[in-house]
C-alpha angles and dihedrals in degrees: 000000000000115000115258113262101206113130128234115277121262109277090020094135091053088050090052092050090054090046091047092050093050093046090048090058090049092047092055090049091051093052090048091053094045092052091045092051091054089050090050092053092047099043105029108027101032109015096141116097087224088064093068093119098051090043091054091047092049094050090044090052089055092051094045092048092053093048096045094045091051091055101036099043096046096090091047092047092049092050092050091049091056098041103046138044103282096213091053091047091053092045093050091049091051093049095045093046090049092049094049092048095048090047092054091047091054091048092052092055091065105028146009112273110225122232095250090058092049091050090049089050092050092048094048095046092045091053089052092045093053093047089048091049092051092052092044096049091047090052098060094083090048094062109015122078110244092243089059099047094097091050091048092052090047091053091053089049090052091050091055092051095047090047092052089054099039098039099067092046093052091043091054090053093048094046090053094044098100092052092045095049092040091054093048095049098041103224095038094217115216090348090071088070092063119091091210142332097269090116088057090054091050090046090057091049093048093049091047089057091051093046090051090049092049092052091044091053089061095051128092106230113164124209128210120243111291120260119267111269120242100193119264126032089254092052090049091051093049092048093046093049091048091049092052093052094041091051091056097040089056093051108059096183092060092040092052090047087055089053089056091052091047092051092048092049091047091054100040103034091089097054092122087052091047089054093054096041095049092045091050100045119006097040097039095102093046096047090046090052089051093048093240125146123230091253094050092048093048090047091054092051094046093047094050091045092052091048090051092052094048093047090050090053092048091048095054092041091053096040097043094214133254117328094200130035090013089173086079087061086063104039102040095049088044089056088052089052090052091051089049091053091051091049094049091047095052099037122097094183118098098218095042089051091049090050089050090053091049092049092048095052096036091071096042096084088048091053093045094047094052091045092052091048093053095047093047091048097045104040116075110255094237090055100043096097093055098038094044088051089065090047091052094047092053094043095048097040091059092055098071089037091056094046092048092046095051095041092049096045092047090061089070103025134045109270095230097067091041091056092045089052089053089054091050089052090055092048093049094049096042093042090053091050090048087061094041110105091200093060092043088062095050090116093052100098096190091051094047093046090046089057089048092050090052089054096049105285 
C-alpha cells in the first residue's frame, strides 16, 4: 500500500502550534503530579525510617506499573487511534485524566489515600496517557506539512525535557505551599488542616488536562477513514497487531531503522544508572582529589546532562532538521551517542565525564525527531496507529532490558568498561546501517513499497 499523498490542510502548522502549546501545559502538569505522588508516598504513607522496605516497594510498584502499561497497552492504543476519530480520542483522554486527577486531589484533602488507590490511579492515568499519545503521534501527519515533521517532533521532545526539569521544581513549591502560607499568616487558617500541598499539585495537573482539552476542542484535526472491522474487539486487536508487524516485516528499510532505535534505547536507557555507578566507582579518586562529596559530584553530572538534553531539543526545534536524506539525522547523531558512551566509560575525569554525558544526550532529540519525521512521512496515515504501536512496543521493551543488563553486569564487572562496550555496540550497529544501501533508501517510497509488493503487499 502506497502512503497517501494528500497534503496538510491550510493552517495546519498553526493548528499544530496550538496543539503543541496545550500539550506542553499538560506535560508540565503531569510531571508536577508524578513528583508530588512520590513525595506523598514518602512523607505521608511511609514517613518512618523503619518503613524503608515498603517505601521502596511502593515506589518500585509505580515504576513497574508505568513500564508495563506502556508496553502492554501499546497495541490497544494503536488500534484505537486507527479505529476512532483521533481528536475525540485525545479529548476524551484529557477529560477523563483531568477528572481522575481532580477527584484524587479532593480525596486527599479530607483523608489519606491508601497505596492501592494510588497504584490504581497511576494505572488508569497511564492507560489514558498512552492512548492519548498514540492518537497524538498519529495526528502529526494529518496537520503538519511533511517538510516540518522533524521540527514538530523536535518541539515535542523539547517540551518533555523542559517539563522534566520544571515539573519537580514547581511541585516542590506547591507541596510546601500550606506550610509557607501558614507560617506567613500565623494561624494558617484552613491550610493548617492540610498535611502538605500534594492536593495543590494534583489540582494543577487536573486543570492542565482540562485546559488542554478545551484548546483541543477548538482545533480542526482531521482523521483518516477508520480501519476495517473484523468482528469483536478481540478480533480487531488481533488483526491490528498482525497488520502492524506484517507491515514492518515486509519493509526491511523501516524494520532495520527500528533495530537501530532499539539498540540505541538499549544502550542509553540506563543513563541515570550510569550516572550513579560512575560517580560511585570510576570517579571516586577524582572527586576525592577535588574535595567533592558524592552528592555534589552526582549533582554536577546530572545538571550538565539535563542541560545537554534541553539544548539538543532547542537545537532541533530551531533548526528543523534535514529536509533530504533524513536518515543521516538518525545514524550520524547515533554514532555520536555511541562515542559519548565510550568516552564516559573510559574517562576518570569528572568534567570530561560530564561533557560525555552532555554530548550523548544532546544528540538524542535530534535522532528522535528525524526518526519520527521519517516514520510519519512513510507510513500511510490510516495505518500509523497500528504500525507505530509495534514501534513503541519494541522501543519501550528495550528500555528495561538495557537497564537490567547494565545493572546486572556491573555487579561483576567495573561499570566503566560495561558502558564503553554499550557505546561500541551502538557504533557497530549504526555504522553498519550507515553503509547499508537498503536503509539509505528508507525515504524512497517507491523502493520501499516495491520491496513490500515482492513480499506479498
